[in-house]
BAZAFI-873648 format. One record per residue: x, y, z of N, C-alpha, C in turn; chain. Coordinates in Angstrom, 3 decimals, padded with zeros to 6 digits. Atoms other than C-alpha are relative to their C-alpha. Example, Ala and Ser with C-alpha at 12.3 -4.5 7.8 and 13.67 -1.06 7.14 Angstrom:
BEGIN
nX; nY; nZ; caX; caY; caZ; cX; cY; cZ; cadena
000.890; -001.190; 000.000; 012.300; -004.500; 007.800; 000.900; 001.200; 000.000; A
-000.820; -001.190; -000.060; 013.670; -001.060; 007.140; -000.770; 001.090; 000.730; A
END
This chain:
BEGIN
nX; nY; nZ; caX; caY; caZ; cX; cY; cZ; cadena
000.405; 000.400; -001.421; 004.404; 013.625; -018.834; 000.705; -001.359; 000.512; A
-000.673; 001.692; -000.631; 005.385; 010.474; -016.675; -000.890; -000.722; 000.007; A
001.227; 001.190; 000.112; 003.716; 007.456; -017.115; 000.503; -001.040; 000.497; A
-000.014; 001.163; -000.677; 003.619; 005.082; -014.133; -001.032; -000.893; -000.163; A
001.017; 000.992; -000.068; 002.546; 001.821; -013.836; 000.209; -000.351; 001.371; A
-000.257; 000.218; -001.308; 001.625; 000.913; -010.050; -000.874; -001.282; 000.195; A
000.867; 000.984; -000.714; 000.234; -002.406; -008.426; -000.047; -000.268; 001.644; A
000.270; 000.059; -001.518; -000.955; -003.004; -004.892; -000.649; -001.496; 000.132; A
000.887; 000.837; -000.149; -001.804; -006.448; -003.766; 000.587; -000.590; 001.711; A
-000.024; -000.107; -001.546; -000.945; -005.892; 000.066; -001.362; -000.402; 000.955; A
001.293; 000.235; -000.728; -004.129; -007.058; 001.320; -001.029; -000.860; -000.776; A
000.632; 000.945; 000.538; -007.516; -008.896; 000.530; -000.250; -000.012; -001.419; A
000.233; -000.134; 001.442; -007.805; -007.044; -002.839; 001.513; 000.551; -000.764; A
-001.183; -000.782; 000.702; -005.556; -006.198; -005.524; -000.124; 000.911; -001.139; A
000.169; -001.429; 000.932; -005.386; -003.193; -007.909; 001.370; 000.015; -000.718; A
-001.102; -000.213; 001.250; -003.414; -002.163; -010.781; -000.461; 001.822; -000.787; A
-000.176; -000.514; 000.548; -003.090; 001.036; -012.019; 000.935; 001.149; -000.903; A
-000.936; -000.617; 001.172; -001.488; 003.530; -014.955; -000.718; 001.331; -000.129; A
000.145; -001.402; 000.521; -001.157; 007.014; -015.636; 000.857; 000.354; -001.153; A
-000.317; -000.534; 000.949; -000.724; 008.381; -019.164; -000.350; 001.046; -000.428; A
-000.058; -000.950; 000.638; -000.191; 011.586; -020.381; -001.449; 000.745; 000.363; A
000.511; -001.118; -000.833; -002.361; 013.161; -017.482; -001.710; -001.381; 000.065; A
001.488; 001.326; 000.273; -005.227; 009.679; -018.214; 000.063; -000.915; 001.138; A
000.353; 000.857; -000.731; -006.081; 007.435; -015.448; -000.388; -001.499; -000.036; A
000.613; 001.516; 000.771; -006.527; 003.330; -016.317; 000.098; -000.433; 001.607; A
-000.235; 000.782; -001.176; -007.422; 001.221; -013.151; -000.515; -001.073; -000.032; A
000.842; 001.386; -000.019; -008.781; -002.002; -012.099; 000.720; -000.298; 001.693; A
000.121; 000.422; -001.368; -009.289; -003.472; -008.448; -001.127; -001.026; 000.072; A
001.101; 000.673; -000.458; -010.788; -006.636; -007.555; 000.141; -000.662; 001.977; A
-000.244; 000.610; -001.670; -011.462; -008.410; -003.852; -000.301; -001.302; -000.383; A
000.097; 001.678; -000.430; -010.675; -012.109; -004.253; 000.936; -000.364; 000.694; A
-001.115; 000.256; -000.426; -008.537; -013.189; -001.808; 000.372; -001.301; -000.201; A
-001.115; 001.282; 000.452; -005.787; -015.751; -002.325; -000.119; 000.015; -001.579; A
000.085; -000.116; 001.365; -006.520; -014.724; -006.127; 001.189; 000.882; -000.658; A
-000.828; -000.833; 000.312; -003.736; -012.286; -006.713; 001.091; -000.711; -000.847; A
-000.416; 000.854; 000.767; -001.445; -014.670; -008.137; -000.171; -000.131; -001.375; A
001.018; -000.186; 001.630; -004.163; -015.026; -011.082; -000.213; 001.070; -000.228; A
001.096; -001.443; 000.601; -005.522; -011.863; -011.348; 001.571; 001.196; -000.469; A
-000.751; -001.011; -000.032; -002.861; -009.480; -011.346; 001.076; 000.224; -001.189; A
-000.712; -000.100; 001.639; -000.667; -009.805; -014.628; -001.389; -000.146; -001.276; A
000.936; -000.416; 000.869; -003.883; -010.078; -016.625; -000.788; 001.411; 000.049; A
000.719; -001.453; -000.163; -005.231; -006.816; -014.992; 001.462; 001.161; -000.651; A
-000.867; -001.187; 000.463; -001.857; -005.192; -016.255; 000.153; 000.130; -001.640; A
000.004; 000.333; 001.420; -001.984; -006.537; -019.614; -001.371; 000.876; -000.298; A
001.497; -000.490; 000.284; -005.992; -005.208; -019.450; 000.410; 001.636; -000.517; A
000.043; -001.590; -000.519; -004.947; -001.488; -018.371; 000.657; 000.457; -001.499; A
-000.615; -000.456; 001.285; -001.970; -001.623; -021.351; -000.597; 000.101; -001.078; A
000.141; 000.092; 000.792; -003.895; -002.539; -023.706; -001.506; 001.487; -000.235; A
001.218; -000.981; -000.621; -006.966; -000.250; -022.660; 000.832; 001.543; -000.335; A
-000.483; -001.323; -000.010; -004.393; 002.701; -022.625; 000.683; 000.585; -001.611; A
-000.400; 000.219; 001.350; -003.176; 001.707; -026.051; 001.837; 000.345; -000.194; A
-001.258; -000.359; -000.045; 000.728; 001.794; -024.673; 000.376; -001.360; 000.140; A
-000.685; 001.320; 000.032; 003.307; -000.859; -024.393; 001.066; 000.193; 001.543; A
-000.755; -000.092; -001.291; 005.256; -001.996; -021.182; 001.090; 000.551; -000.099; A
-001.330; -001.066; -000.004; 008.621; -000.404; -022.568; -000.202; 001.569; 000.008; A
000.547; -001.332; 000.276; 006.430; 003.056; -022.936; 000.142; 000.608; 001.558; A
000.044; -000.139; -001.598; 006.293; 002.865; -018.911; 001.519; 000.987; 000.324; A
-001.185; -000.819; -000.458; 008.870; 005.529; -017.238; 000.280; -001.223; 001.485; A
-000.092; 000.876; -000.872; 008.526; 003.010; -013.933; -001.192; -000.709; 000.408; A
000.882; 000.970; -000.182; 006.968; 000.292; -012.249; -000.406; 000.462; 001.724; A
000.146; -000.501; -001.774; 005.407; 001.504; -008.325; -000.962; -001.407; 000.539; A
000.762; 001.355; -001.353; 004.430; -001.100; -005.432; -000.094; 000.664; 000.828; A
-000.082; -000.470; -001.349; 003.634; -000.795; -002.036; 000.709; -001.223; 000.447; A
-000.990; 001.231; -000.665; 006.323; -002.713; -000.230; -000.050; -000.427; 001.100; A
000.492; 000.550; -001.195; 004.499; -003.218; 003.019; -000.099; 001.202; 000.744; A
000.671; 001.232; -000.061; 003.115; -003.675; 005.362; -001.026; -000.757; -000.547; A
000.784; 000.791; 000.555; 000.910; -006.205; 004.859; 000.034; -001.303; 000.328; A
-000.062; 001.587; -000.425; -000.237; -009.827; 004.172; 001.787; -000.460; -000.988; A
-000.813; 000.596; 000.484; 003.152; -011.355; 003.361; 000.259; -000.751; -000.946; A
-000.002; 000.877; 001.126; 002.014; -013.563; 001.091; -000.654; 001.042; -001.304; A
000.521; -001.045; 001.160; 000.341; -010.785; -001.122; 000.757; 000.839; -000.109; A
-001.480; -000.964; 000.480; 003.529; -008.639; -000.929; 000.507; -000.631; -000.650; A
-001.146; 000.723; 000.606; 005.625; -011.361; -001.781; -000.507; 000.006; -001.642; A
000.751; 000.110; 001.171; 003.006; -011.638; -004.967; 000.183; 000.879; -001.040; A
000.129; -001.157; 000.728; 002.681; -008.417; -006.155; 001.906; 000.467; -000.352; A
-001.415; -000.110; 000.135; 006.885; -008.081; -005.767; 000.382; -000.910; -000.750; A
-000.616; 000.757; 001.318; 007.515; -010.694; -007.722; -000.572; 000.036; -001.326; A
000.139; -000.851; 001.312; 005.472; -009.163; -010.570; 000.648; 000.780; -000.546; A
-001.077; -001.593; 000.225; 007.215; -006.089; -010.249; 001.499; -000.109; -000.696; A
-001.066; 000.226; 000.063; 010.249; -007.898; -010.261; 000.394; -000.986; -001.471; A
000.116; 000.966; 001.279; 009.296; -010.254; -013.360; -000.116; 001.582; -001.427; A
000.305; -000.750; 001.026; 008.119; -007.361; -015.424; 001.067; 001.395; -000.282; A
-001.137; -000.504; 000.085; 011.183; -004.878; -014.467; 001.269; -000.669; -000.866; A
-000.966; 000.675; 000.639; 013.816; -006.968; -015.480; -000.380; -000.578; -001.572; A
000.333; 000.294; 001.755; 011.838; -008.098; -018.758; 000.289; 001.273; -000.491; A
-000.261; -001.709; 000.974; 011.902; -004.252; -020.116; 000.704; 001.053; 000.865; A
-001.184; -000.846; -000.570; 014.512; -002.859; -017.887; -000.559; 001.143; 000.341; A
000.736; -001.079; -000.709; 012.326; -000.577; -015.857; 000.294; 000.507; 001.398; A
-000.289; -000.422; -001.347; 013.167; 001.266; -012.689; -001.288; 000.096; 000.776; A
001.060; -000.083; -000.540; 010.812; 000.768; -010.122; 000.126; 000.713; 001.767; A
000.209; -000.381; -000.848; 009.510; 002.397; -006.812; -001.070; -000.391; 000.825; A
000.408; 000.160; -001.203; 008.449; 001.244; -003.469; -000.799; 000.896; 000.755; A
000.482; -001.016; -000.957; 006.009; 003.111; -001.295; -000.418; -001.106; 001.049; A
000.133; 000.626; -001.304; 004.602; 002.495; 002.216; -001.390; -000.552; -000.416; A
001.436; 000.766; -000.149; 001.082; -000.044; 002.398; -000.669; 001.569; 000.608; A
000.703; -000.581; -000.949; 000.090; 002.555; 005.209; -000.345; 001.520; -000.595; A
000.112; -001.603; 000.523; 000.902; 006.002; 003.686; -001.155; 000.265; -001.249; A
000.964; 000.495; 001.053; -001.275; 004.439; 000.333; -001.690; 000.400; 000.900; A
001.319; -000.460; -000.693; -003.811; 004.421; 002.623; -000.487; 000.873; 001.074; A
000.039; -001.254; -000.571; -003.564; 007.317; 004.492; -000.643; 001.057; -001.514; A
000.678; -000.705; 000.232; -003.864; 009.008; 001.690; -001.371; -000.231; -000.958; A
001.920; 000.550; 000.499; -007.237; 007.018; -000.021; -000.831; 000.583; 000.925; A
000.983; -000.510; -001.052; -008.810; 008.043; 003.223; 000.099; 001.608; 000.066; A
000.025; -001.015; -000.162; -007.907; 011.354; 003.247; -000.979; 000.851; -001.538; A
000.899; -000.866; 000.644; -009.071; 012.180; -000.341; -001.539; -000.635; -000.056; A
001.771; 000.550; 000.344; -012.713; 009.699; -000.148; -000.426; 001.193; 001.545; A
000.423; -001.235; -000.957; -013.001; 012.205; 003.236; -000.377; 001.210; -000.177; A
-000.038; -001.704; 000.408; -012.180; 015.363; 001.730; 001.178; 001.004; 000.767; A
-001.021; -000.435; -000.741; -009.232; 016.168; 004.061; 001.093; 000.630; -000.621; A
-001.055; -000.789; 000.699; -006.838; 018.460; 002.657; 001.200; 000.838; 001.423; A
-000.806; -000.397; -000.817; -005.033; 019.471; 006.109; -000.491; -000.808; 001.443; A
-000.266; 000.822; -001.543; -004.374; 017.129; 009.214; 000.699; -001.309; -000.172; A
-001.209; 001.178; -000.066; -003.372; 013.947; 010.186; -001.045; -001.098; -000.127; A
000.964; 001.377; 000.145; -004.765; 010.053; 009.280; 000.556; -000.691; 000.688; A
-000.890; 001.246; -000.689; -003.584; 007.124; 011.385; -000.653; -001.153; -000.664; A
000.760; 000.525; 000.487; -004.283; 004.336; 009.122; 000.523; -001.573; 000.723; A
-000.219; 001.116; -000.402; -004.528; 000.759; 010.295; -000.138; -001.166; -000.193; A
000.753; 001.544; 000.298; -004.364; -003.000; 009.536; 000.324; -000.843; 000.958; A
-000.467; 001.390; -001.138; -004.578; -005.970; 011.219; 000.768; -000.792; -000.582; A
-001.391; 000.692; 000.055; -001.313; -007.540; 011.640; -000.207; -001.408; 000.169; A
000.114; 001.352; -000.611; -003.063; -010.959; 013.013; 001.143; -000.014; 001.264; A
-000.918; 000.478; -001.074; -001.285; -012.394; 015.796; -000.228; 001.016; 001.254; A
000.536; -000.922; -001.259; -003.070; -009.974; 018.282; 000.812; 001.488; -000.160; A
-000.776; -001.147; -000.059; -001.130; -006.945; 016.678; -000.262; 001.250; -001.434; A
000.671; -001.167; 001.188; -001.882; -003.948; 014.235; 001.537; 000.755; -000.787; A
-000.307; -000.812; 000.596; 000.009; -002.221; 011.620; -000.107; 001.385; -000.123; A
000.179; -001.285; -000.189; 000.058; 001.251; 012.234; 000.935; 001.079; -000.530; A
-000.924; -001.264; -000.115; 001.476; 005.164; 011.507; -000.431; 000.713; 000.224; A
000.537; -001.494; 000.073; 000.499; 008.889; 011.362; 000.680; 000.575; -001.002; A
-000.726; -001.197; 001.085; 000.881; 011.096; 008.490; -000.773; 001.234; -000.018; A
000.711; -001.402; 000.114; 000.292; 014.679; 007.979; -000.349; -000.051; -001.539; A
000.972; -000.076; 001.152; -002.081; 015.514; 005.019; 000.132; 001.455; -000.461; A
-000.086; -001.755; 000.235; -000.919; 018.975; 003.462; -000.276; 000.423; -001.478; A
000.164; -000.023; 000.945; -002.771; 019.581; 000.564; -000.167; -001.384; -001.171; A
000.120; 001.133; 001.080; -003.337; 017.294; -002.849; 001.172; -001.001; 000.372; A
-001.425; 000.792; 000.486; 000.215; 015.877; -003.067; 000.754; -000.392; 001.103; A
-000.711; 000.352; -001.485; 002.011; 016.221; 000.556; -000.678; -001.223; 000.885; A
000.601; 000.517; -000.917; 001.415; 013.436; 002.828; 001.070; -000.866; 000.274; A
-001.333; -000.353; -000.802; 004.451; 013.274; 005.439; -000.198; -001.167; 000.956; A
000.471; 000.961; -001.396; 004.716; 010.162; 008.439; 000.745; 000.816; 000.910; A
-000.345; -000.937; -001.253; 004.752; 011.931; 011.444; 000.297; -000.742; 000.728; A
-000.192; 001.191; -001.028; 004.693; 008.314; 013.435; 000.293; -000.753; -001.339; A
-000.457; 000.947; 001.266; 006.900; 006.078; 010.840; -000.817; -001.373; 000.515; A
000.288; 000.997; -000.347; 005.452; 002.651; 010.368; 000.195; -001.147; 001.041; A
-000.473; 000.778; -001.005; 005.136; 000.395; 013.292; -000.509; -000.993; 000.247; A
000.748; 000.841; 000.005; 003.636; -003.061; 014.384; 000.008; -000.237; 001.768; A
000.303; 000.003; -001.403; 002.096; -003.603; 018.063; -000.993; -000.554; 000.407; A
001.471; -000.040; -000.285; -000.671; -004.459; 019.907; -000.529; 000.832; 000.389; A
000.834; -001.013; 000.198; -003.802; -002.713; 019.523; 000.178; 001.015; 001.127; A
-000.393; -000.590; -001.138; -003.108; -001.409; 023.215; 000.901; 001.175; -000.048; A
-001.443; -000.791; 000.168; -000.049; 000.210; 022.473; -000.037; 000.987; -000.683; A
-000.239; -000.912; 001.365; -000.514; 001.901; 019.687; -000.690; 001.741; 000.623; A
000.328; -001.367; -000.411; -000.422; 005.819; 020.425; 000.630; 001.255; -000.573; A
-000.774; -001.066; 000.255; -000.089; 009.078; 019.353; 000.989; 001.315; 000.047; A
-001.579; -000.603; -000.881; 002.502; 010.574; 021.956; -000.682; 001.045; 000.299; A
000.183; -000.937; -000.506; 003.013; 013.906; 021.906; -001.124; 001.035; -001.212; A
000.297; -000.401; 000.859; 001.087; 014.672; 018.571; -001.587; 000.259; 000.158; A
001.569; -000.236; -000.652; -002.800; 015.943; 018.883; -000.364; -001.119; -000.935; A
000.605; 001.123; 000.093; -005.135; 012.850; 018.300; -000.267; 000.348; -001.860; A
000.253; -000.126; 001.160; -005.622; 012.204; 014.300; -001.197; 000.447; -000.531; A
001.114; -000.516; 000.478; -008.089; 013.604; 012.427; -000.852; -000.656; -000.627; A
000.609; 001.142; 000.709; -009.181; 010.470; 010.850; 000.680; -001.384; 000.137; A
-000.536; 000.482; -000.279; -008.455; 007.085; 011.491; -000.605; -001.250; -000.987; A
000.263; 000.685; 001.496; -008.558; 004.489; 008.491; -000.048; -001.306; -000.162; A
-000.494; 001.035; 000.305; -008.291; 000.893; 007.386; -000.958; -001.273; 001.434; A
000.696; 001.304; -001.178; -009.649; -002.633; 008.934; 000.724; -000.148; 001.221; A
-000.620; 000.196; -001.594; -007.465; -002.311; 011.855; -000.222; 000.670; 001.042; A
000.309; -001.252; -000.992; -009.222; 000.748; 013.452; -001.062; -000.932; 001.023; A
000.691; 000.662; -000.862; -011.733; -001.822; 014.973; 000.419; -000.826; 000.922; A
-000.834; 001.041; -000.608; -009.164; -003.334; 016.864; 000.571; 001.263; 001.052; A
-000.409; -001.290; -000.883; -008.201; 000.108; 018.536; -000.936; -000.245; 001.106; A
000.687; -000.602; -001.468; -009.053; 000.876; 022.415; -000.581; 001.006; 000.217; A
000.760; -001.134; 000.157; -010.992; 003.235; 023.472; 000.546; 001.427; 000.208; A
-000.504; -000.994; 000.075; -008.687; 005.629; 023.773; -000.242; 001.084; -000.972; A
000.336; -000.518; 001.184; -009.548; 006.327; 020.023; -001.635; -000.102; -000.123; A
001.168; -000.009; 000.312; -012.984; 006.063; 020.303; -001.158; 001.230; -000.277; A
000.684; -001.205; 000.797; -014.399; 009.409; 019.617; 000.794; 000.715; -001.435; A
-000.180; -000.322; 000.980; -012.563; 010.129; 016.621; -000.881; -000.527; -001.267; A
000.658; 000.518; 000.922; -013.853; 009.680; 013.253; 000.584; -001.085; -000.672; A
-001.020; 001.191; 000.364; -013.023; 006.249; 011.433; -000.563; -000.757; -001.281; A
000.403; 000.679; 000.763; -013.531; 004.168; 008.611; 000.672; -001.065; -000.592; A
-000.387; 000.761; -000.001; -012.782; 000.613; 008.499; -000.157; -000.883; -001.225; A
000.021; 000.491; 000.587; -013.746; -000.004; 005.537; 001.072; 000.240; -001.441; A
-001.319; -000.364; 001.146; -010.808; 001.721; 003.258; 001.071; -001.119; -000.393; A
-001.203; 000.891; 000.557; -008.223; -000.761; 001.406; 000.988; 000.510; -000.486; A
-000.443; -000.445; 000.582; -005.335; 000.190; 000.077; -000.246; 000.101; -001.779; A
001.038; 000.119; 001.717; -005.879; 000.872; -004.023; 001.538; 000.400; -000.512; A
-000.891; -000.480; 000.597; -003.082; 001.212; -006.433; 000.164; 001.869; -000.423; A
-000.081; -001.063; 000.521; -004.296; 004.724; -007.841; 000.512; 000.904; 000.938; A
-000.640; -000.987; -000.806; -003.062; 006.306; -004.332; 001.362; -000.652; -000.004; A
-001.220; 000.208; -000.045; 000.087; 004.060; -004.574; 000.772; 000.925; -001.483; A
-000.808; -000.875; 001.211; 000.733; 006.044; -008.142; 000.251; 001.295; 000.569; A
000.066; -000.883; -000.402; -000.107; 009.071; -005.961; 001.313; 000.337; 000.803; A
-001.005; 000.387; -000.594; 002.501; 008.268; -003.681; 001.544; 000.009; -001.041; A
-001.218; -000.055; 000.876; 005.086; 007.525; -006.381; 000.588; 001.110; -000.612; A
-000.287; -001.239; 001.098; 005.017; 010.572; -008.322; 000.437; 000.832; 000.634; A
-000.495; -001.192; -001.013; 006.306; 012.799; -005.482; 001.790; -000.695; -000.218; A
-001.301; 000.803; -000.390; 009.348; 010.291; -005.082; 000.792; -000.337; -001.679; A
-000.937; -000.035; 001.357; 010.047; 009.893; -008.954; 000.411; 001.342; -000.399; A
-000.325; -001.378; 000.585; 010.254; 013.717; -009.491; 001.147; 000.105; 000.581; A
-001.328; -000.013; -001.091; 013.046; 013.276; -006.430; 001.215; -000.707; -000.655; A
-001.162; 000.947; 000.393; 014.818; 010.806; -008.292; -000.265; -001.356; 000.787; A
-000.147; 001.051; -001.197; 013.621; 007.878; -006.146; -000.516; -001.561; -000.577; A
000.102; 001.083; 000.612; 013.130; 005.282; -008.950; 001.072; -000.543; 000.106; A
-000.858; 000.503; 000.124; 015.436; 002.571; -008.525; -000.099; -001.353; -000.812; A
000.257; 001.250; 000.408; 016.915; -000.674; -009.790; -001.009; -000.808; 000.565; A
000.684; 000.592; -000.844; 014.603; -003.314; -009.096; 001.163; -001.174; 000.930; A
-000.798; 001.085; -001.055; 017.863; -005.745; -007.566; 000.126; 001.190; 000.989; A
-000.104; -000.911; -001.231; 018.260; -002.586; -004.999; -001.157; 000.019; 001.063; A
001.104; -000.615; -000.738; 014.734; -002.533; -003.671; -000.326; -001.522; 000.557; A
000.236; 001.501; -000.368; 013.145; -004.981; -001.551; -001.230; 000.582; 000.792; A
001.192; -000.105; -000.667; 009.962; -005.313; 000.697; 000.381; 000.585; 001.397; A
-000.244; -000.445; -001.569; 009.404; -003.942; 004.194; -001.003; -000.575; 000.968; A
000.848; 001.006; -000.708; 007.596; -006.575; 006.129; -000.390; 000.791; 001.542; A
000.721; -001.085; -001.397; 007.639; -004.153; 009.599; 000.415; -001.357; 001.050; A
-000.232; 001.289; -001.121; 007.261; -007.684; 011.517; 001.265; -000.639; -000.250; A
-000.834; 001.033; 000.367; 009.980; -010.049; 011.520; -000.595; -001.534; -000.889; A
000.340; 000.832; 000.883; 009.954; -012.748; 009.314; -000.131; -001.335; 000.768; A
-000.092; 001.278; -000.553; 010.707; -015.526; 011.511; -001.192; -000.584; 000.640; A
001.234; -000.157; -000.718; 007.744; -014.606; 013.809; -000.946; -000.696; -001.108; A
001.598; 000.381; 001.160; 005.423; -015.105; 010.749; 000.104; -001.445; -000.461; A
-000.279; 001.340; 000.206; 006.920; -018.396; 009.813; -000.767; -001.038; 000.938; A
000.378; 000.624; -001.297; 006.533; -019.477; 013.431; -001.609; -000.296; -000.018; A
001.529; -000.157; 000.455; 002.630; -018.465; 012.881; -000.629; -000.908; -001.018; A
-000.233; 001.035; 001.034; 002.331; -020.041; 009.680; -000.557; -001.557; 000.369; A
-000.518; 001.238; -000.014; 003.370; -023.133; 010.899; -001.163; -000.693; 000.963; A
001.098; 000.407; -000.913; 000.607; -023.153; 013.815; -001.313; -000.099; -000.612; A
001.314; -000.550; 000.485; -002.174; -021.957; 011.618; -000.587; -001.556; -000.898; A
000.011; 001.115; 000.893; -001.504; -025.266; 009.062; 000.271; 000.400; -001.019; A
000.012; -000.173; 001.501; -001.208; -025.609; 005.667; -001.100; 000.253; -000.681; A
001.124; -000.403; 000.735; -003.382; -024.069; 003.242; -000.619; 001.765; 000.064; A
000.328; -001.163; -000.710; -003.618; -020.652; 005.152; 000.749; 000.973; -000.299; A
-000.734; -001.636; -000.079; -002.459; -017.147; 004.329; -000.394; 000.792; 000.470; A
000.194; -000.980; -000.563; -002.148; -014.146; 005.891; -000.376; 000.734; -000.783; A
END
């Protein structure tokens, strides 16, 4: 069986998950601004618990964005270090797909659409629309975007069955009648789920060929950070 190790540090929580011979091992903590300190120890913990070495892993998986620029960079830095050190390929998946998968699983939704929404700060949200078909299929109907909450629209698609993520509270009246869960955050367990399908289709790549997907222009973010002042992160 495939052995995959996944990390997520895209929002206020950070998590690690490992699947070995059908067994799942995972850790998740919610300690904002502690991702750099917690991620590697969490990786070590689940490797010890599972009884395997990093070299036994087939691929490393991570959420490549969108999300907190700082959190994404910390997670990707850890993935790069592990991948280069052990010679492992990597798989990057959308934070919003991970959020959609988790929301569908917790809601028991096996057929329908989920609109994951994250607060992007600066008066904007990250969002997309994902079609759920069974346990394994989660397909982007509207690809990941960033815009003002008032500009979010599902176009010619039918309204989503579920809204998920911290950003849903920012949406306008057009979404008021739709079921929602603003408490759901990304989780490496569902990063694994998203990465499994990609791995089976040859979606693992050399780490030097993979990059983050901020969605928002990085220059805009840097200007925002200067305005907010030192010592503050997104």
